[in-house]
C-alpha positions in Angstrom: 45.5 -179.7 57.1 49.2 -180.3 57.7 48.9 -183.7 56.1 47.3 -182.2 53.0 50.2 -179.7 52.8 52.7 -182.5 53.0 51.0 -184.5 50.3 50.8 -181.5 47.9 54.5 -180.7 48.4 55.6 -184.2 47.8 53.3 -184.5 44.7 55.1 -181.5 43.3 58.4 -183.0 44.3 57.6 -186.2 42.3 56.5 -184.2 39.3 59.5 -181.9 39.3 62.4 -184.3 40.0 64.0 -186.9 37.8 64.8 -190.0 39.8 64.6 -193.8 39.5 61.4 -195.8 40.1 62.6 -197.3 43.4 63.0 -193.8 44.8 59.7 -192.8 43.3 58.1 -195.8 45.1 59.7 -194.9 48.5 58.4 -191.3 48.2 54.9 -192.5 47.5 55.1 -194.9 50.4 56.3 -192.0 52.6 53.3 -189.9 51.5 51.0 -192.8 52.4 52.6 -193.0 55.8 52.0 -189.3 56.4 48.4 -189.7 55.4 48.1 -192.6 57.8 49.8 -190.4 60.5 52.8 -192.9 60.7 55.3 -190.1 60.8 58.2 -192.1 62.2 58.0 -194.5 59.3 57.8 -191.7 56.8 60.9 -190.1 58.3 62.7 -193.5 58.1 61.9 -193.8 54.4 63.0 -190.2 53.7 66.3 -190.8 55.5 66.7 -194.0 53.5 66.3 -192.1 50.3 69.1 -189.7 51.4 71.5 -192.7 51.7 71.0 -193.5 48.0 72.8 -190.2 47.0 69.8 -188.5 45.2 70.2 -185.3 43.2 70.8 -182.1 45.0 67.3 -180.8 44.3 65.7 -183.9 45.7 68.0 -184.0 48.7 67.1 -180.4 49.5 63.4 -181.1 49.4 63.7 -184.3 51.4 65.8 -182.6 54.1 63.2 -179.9 54.4 60.4 -182.5 54.7 62.4 -184.2 57.4 62.8 -180.9 59.3 59.0 -180.5 59.1 58.4 -184.1 60.3 60.7 -183.9 63.2 59.6 -180.4 64.3 55.8 -180.6 63.8 54.9 -184.2 64.2 57.7 -186.1 66.1 58.9 -183.5 68.5 62.5 -184.3 67.9 63.7 -180.7 67.6 67.5 -181.3 67.4 67.0 -183.6 64.4 64.7 -180.9 62.9 67.5 -178.3 63.3 70.0 -180.7 61.7 67.9 -181.2 58.6 66.9 -177.5 58.3 70.6 -176.6 58.4 71.2 -179.2 55.6 68.8 -177.3 53.5 70.8 -174.1 54.0 73.9 -175.9 52.8 72.3 -177.2 49.7 70.9 -173.9 48.2 71.4 -170.2 47.9 67.8 -169.6 46.8 66.5 -166.8 49.0 63.0 -168.3 49.2 64.4 -171.6 50.6 66.8 -169.7 52.9 64.1 -167.4 54.3 61.6 -170.1 55.1 64.2 -172.4 56.5 65.7 -169.7 58.7 62.2 -168.9 60.0 61.7 -172.5 60.9 65.1 -172.7 62.7 64.3 -169.5 64.6 60.9 -170.9 65.7 62.4 -174.2 66.9 65.3 -172.6 68.7 63.2 -170.0 70.4 60.0 -171.8 71.2 61.0 -175.4 71.7 64.7 -175.8 72.3 64.9 -172.5 74.3 68.3 -172.1 72.5 68.1 -168.3 72.6 71.7 -167.7 71.4 71.1 -169.6 68.2 67.6 -168.0 67.9 69.3 -164.5 68.0 71.5 -165.6 65.1 68.5 -166.8 63.1 66.5 -163.6 63.7 69.5 -161.4 62.9 70.0 -163.2 59.6 66.3 -162.7 58.8 66.5 -159.1 59.7 69.4 -158.5 57.4 67.7 -159.8 54.2 67.3 -157.2 51.5 64.7 -156.1 50.7 63.4 -156.0 54.2 61.1 -159.0 55.0 57.5 -158.6 55.9 58.1 -159.9 59.4 61.1 -157.6 60.1 59.4 -156.0 63.1 58.7 -159.4 64.6 62.3 -160.4 64.2 63.4 -157.4 66.1 61.1 -158.1 68.9 62.3 -161.7 69.1 65.9 -160.6 69.3 65.0 -158.5 72.3 63.1 -161.3 74.0 65.9 -163.7 73.3 68.3 -161.3 75.0 65.8 -161.0 77.9 65.6 -164.8 78.4 69.4 -164.9 78.3 69.4 -162.5 81.2 71.2 -159.9 79.0 69.1 -157.0 80.2 71.2 -154.2 78.7 71.1 -155.9 75.2 67.3 -156.4 75.5 66.8 -152.8 76.6 68.9 -151.5 73.7 66.9 -153.6 71.2 63.6 -152.4 72.8 64.8 -148.8 72.7 65.5 -149.3 69.0 61.9 -150.5 68.5 60.6 -147.5 70.5 62.4 -145.1 68.2 59.9 -145.9 65.5 56.2 -145.1 66.4 55.1 -147.0 63.3 56.8 -150.2 64.5 54.3 -153.1 64.8 55.5 -153.7 68.3 56.0 -150.1 69.4 53.3 -150.3 72.0 54.0 -153.8 73.2 57.7 -153.0 73.7 56.7 -150.8 76.7 55.5 -153.9 78.6 58.8 -155.7 78.2 60.8 -152.6 79.2 58.7 -152.4 82.3 59.3 -156.1 82.9 63.1 -155.6 82.7 62.9 -152.7 85.3 60.7 -154.9 87.5 63.2 -157.8 87.5 65.9 -155.3 88.3 63.8 -154.2 91.3 63.6 -150.6 89.9 59.9 -150.6 90.7 59.4 -146.8 90.2 60.6 -147.1 86.6 58.6 -150.2 86.0 55.4 -148.5 87.2 56.0 -145.5 85.1 56.6 -147.5 81.9 53.6 -149.8 82.5 51.3 -146.8 83.1 52.5 -145.4 79.8 51.8 -148.8 78.2 48.3 -149.2 79.6 47.5 -145.7 78.1 48.4 -147.1 74.7 47.3 -150.7 74.8 43.9 -151.7 73.4 43.9 -155.5 73.9 42.1 -156.3 77.1 44.1 -159.4 78.0 47.3 -157.5 77.8 45.9 -154.7 80.0 44.8 -157.2 82.6 48.2 -158.9 82.5 50.0 -155.6 83.0 47.7 -154.5 85.8 48.6 -157.7 87.6 52.2 -156.8 87.3 51.5 -153.2 88.4 49.8 -154.6 91.5 52.8 -156.8 92.1 55.1 -153.9 91.9 53.0 -151.9 94.4 53.0 -154.9 96.7 56.8 -155.1 96.4 57.0 -151.5 97.5 54.7 -152.1 100.5 51.9 -150.0 99.0 49.4 -152.6 100.1 46.2 -150.6 99.6 47.1 -149.7 96.0 48.1 -153.3 95.3 44.8 -154.6 96.8 42.7 -152.2 94.8 44.3 -153.1 91.5 44.1 -156.9 92.1 40.5 -156.4 93.0 39.8 -154.4 89.8 40.9 -157.4 87.6 39.4 -160.2 89.7 36.7 -160.9 87.1 39.0 -160.7 84.1 42.2 -162.5 85.2 42.4 -166.0 83.6 43.2 -167.7 87.0 40.8 -166.2 89.6 42.3 -168.3 92.4 45.6 -166.5 92.0 43.9 -163.1 92.5 41.9 -164.4 95.4 45.0 -165.7 97.1 46.8 -162.3 96.6 43.7 -160.5 98.0 43.6 -162.7 101.0 47.3 -162.3 101.7 47.2 -158.5 101.3 44.1 -158.3 103.6 45.9 -160.3 106.3 49.0 -158.1 106.0 46.9 -154.9 106.2 45.0 -156.1 109.3 48.3 -157.1 110.9 49.6 -153.6 110.3 46.7 -152.0 112.2 47.4 -154.0 115.3 
């Protein structure tokens, strides 16, 4: 499917740009390499085209394709970031800027774990006017980036902003992350309260099971071993890794027996 998308985009590129036959040939060869899944050779040809000083329109499209090749197929994310940033320098077209900023945000957040730059990307996306379709997602990603940067106050502030709007797409899910912040701060009573509120609202089973695991963990951390045991036991058949639950149950049982002696 991705190869088909590349071929379609480059066919449009050939039809819409005015360039010399040698460049035309190289682009066709690059398409063929993509079809053959020889992505490194395709990237080499595209970079060779850039050295020949093509028109700005062609340069823009080639840079975007290189960003796609390096991020999706070749796993060279820093190179992908370089070429996506080149696109931003070559155009002020909002459509190009939005999709490129989204690509940068995804690479920085999910692959490079460069959360500082991811925040910049998501903030830019959240500032577009009119508000973009994925505005709510961008807000959540800013909060998560702050969380992974260990800036808990900033993460809480962003999550609180989300919770001020009951219609926000991530209104419910934000409770989980607030609880997670309190848990990491070892404020287990607050974490338990927030997670209990979350479980009341959440409808996705996998999220509920995940949260109950953390609730049991919080009870275990406060030495409420019976409550922790009961909750672990209640999710034993639903948790994705049964061995983890069984190990927790065995350890808790041993601790409870030891207490009675």
